[in-house]
C-alpha positions as CSV (number, residue, x, y, z in Angstrom):
1,X,-1.5,-10.6,8.4
2,X,1.0,-9.5,11.4
3,X,3.7,-11.1,10.3
4,X,3.6,-10.4,6.8
5,X,3.0,-6.8,7.4
6,X,6.1,-6.4,9.7
7,X,8.4,-8.3,7.3
8,X,6.9,-6.0,4.4
9,X,8.1,-3.0,6.3
10,X,11.1,-4.0,8.1
11,X,12.6,-5.3,4.5
12,X,11.5,-1.8,2.8
13,X,12.4,1.2,5.2
14,X,15.7,2.2,6.3
15,X,14.7,2.6,9.9
16,X,13.7,0.3,12.7
17,X,10.1,-1.1,12.9
18,X,8.9,-2.7,15.9
19,X,5.2,-4.3,16.7
20,X,3.7,-3.1,19.8
21,X,6.6,-1.1,21.2
22,X,9.5,1.3,20.4
23,X,11.9,-1.6,19.8
24,X,15.4,-1.9,21.0
25,X,18.2,0.4,20.2
26,X,18.4,4.2,20.3
27,X,18.4,5.2,16.7
28,X,16.0,7.3,14.9
29,X,13.9,7.7,13.0
30,X,11.7,4.3,14.1
31,X,8.3,3.3,13.8
32,X,6.0,1.3,16.0
33,X,2.8,-0.7,14.8
34,X,-0.1,-1.2,16.8
35,X,-3.5,-3.3,15.9
36,X,-6.2,-1.0,17.0
37,X,-9.1,-2.8,15.9
38,X,-10.2,-5.9,13.7
39,X,-13.5,-7.1,12.5
40,X,-14.4,-10.3,10.2
41,X,-16.8,-10.3,7.5
42,X,-19.8,-13.0,8.2
43,X,-22.1,-14.3,5.5
44,X,-24.2,-17.4,5.2
45,X,-21.7,-19.6,3.8
46,X,-19.5,-19.0,7.1
47,X,-16.6,-16.6,7.7
48,X,-15.0,-14.1,5.4
49,X,-12.4,-11.5,5.0
50,X,-10.9,-9.7,8.1
51,X,-10.7,-5.7,8.0
52,X,-8.1,-4.7,10.3
53,X,-6.9,-1.3,11.5
54,X,-3.5,-0.4,12.4
55,X,-1.7,2.5,13.8
56,X,1.8,3.2,12.5
57,X,3.5,5.8,14.8
58,X,6.8,7.4,13.2
59,X,9.2,8.7,15.4
60,X,12.1,11.3,14.9
61,X,14.5,13.5,16.7
62,X,13.0,16.4,14.5
63,X,9.5,17.1,12.8
64,X,11.4,16.6,9.4
65,X,12.6,13.4,10.5
66,X,9.1,12.2,11.5
67,X,7.8,13.2,8.3
68,X,10.6,11.4,6.5
69,X,9.8,8.0,7.9
70,X,5.8,8.9,7.5
71,X,6.8,9.1,3.8
72,X,8.7,5.9,3.6
73,X,5.9,4.0,5.5
74,X,3.5,5.6,3.1
75,X,5.2,4.9,-0.1
76,X,5.4,0.9,1.0
77,X,2.0,0.6,2.1
78,X,-0.5,2.7,0.3
79,X,-2.2,0.2,-2.4
80,X,-0.1,-2.8,-1.2
81,X,-1.2,-6.0,-2.1
82,X,0.4,-9.6,-1.9
83,X,0.3,-12.6,0.5
84,X,-2.6,-12.7,2.6
85,X,-3.2,-9.0,2.4
86,X,-5.8,-7.9,-0.3
87,X,-5.1,-4.0,0.2
88,X,-4.0,-1.5,2.5
89,X,-5.8,1.9,2.4
90,X,-4.4,5.1,4.4
91,X,-7.4,6.5,6.4
92,X,-6.0,9.1,8.8
93,X,-2.8,11.2,9.7
94,X,-2.3,12.9,12.6
95,X,0.8,14.9,14.0
96,X,1.9,14.7,17.4
97,X,3.6,17.8,18.0
98,X,2.3,19.4,21.1
99,X,5.1,21.7,21.9
100,X,9.0,21.9,21.0
101,X,10.0,20.3,24.2
102,X,9.4,16.9,23.4
103,X,12.0,14.3,23.1
104,X,10.7,12.8,20.2
105,X,8.5,13.9,17.4
106,X,5.6,11.8,16.0
107,X,3.2,11.2,13.2
108,X,0.6,8.7,13.2
109,X,-0.9,6.9,10.4
110,X,-4.2,4.8,10.5
111,X,-4.4,2.1,7.5
112,X,-7.2,-0.3,7.0
113,X,-5.8,-3.6,6.0
114,X,-8.1,-6.2,4.1
115,X,-7.0,-9.6,4.7
116,X,-7.1,-13.5,4.8
117,X,-6.5,-15.2,7.9
């Protein structure tokens, strides 16, 4: 799932996407993907599908840049199905604009990803 999700986003958005970090380089906007939780469905015939939550932090030099990156990510992921992924669903959106002196502005998205291993 991780490789598929990373490849999907990297090929579809106009900015740098990294798994687990801000990535290399200095360009903005950019996005970071983190797995925040995961659980496997269990049933009497063995193991089932996985439900994984991923947080995607969209960073920009301005609030508008961060929101533009958020829009691109959402347009690619909301309702997506393909490869090992059976569905991606937006669960939460949070703004990280605590004050105007921050170096980077941030929007955090939490998605539930239903997938096969």
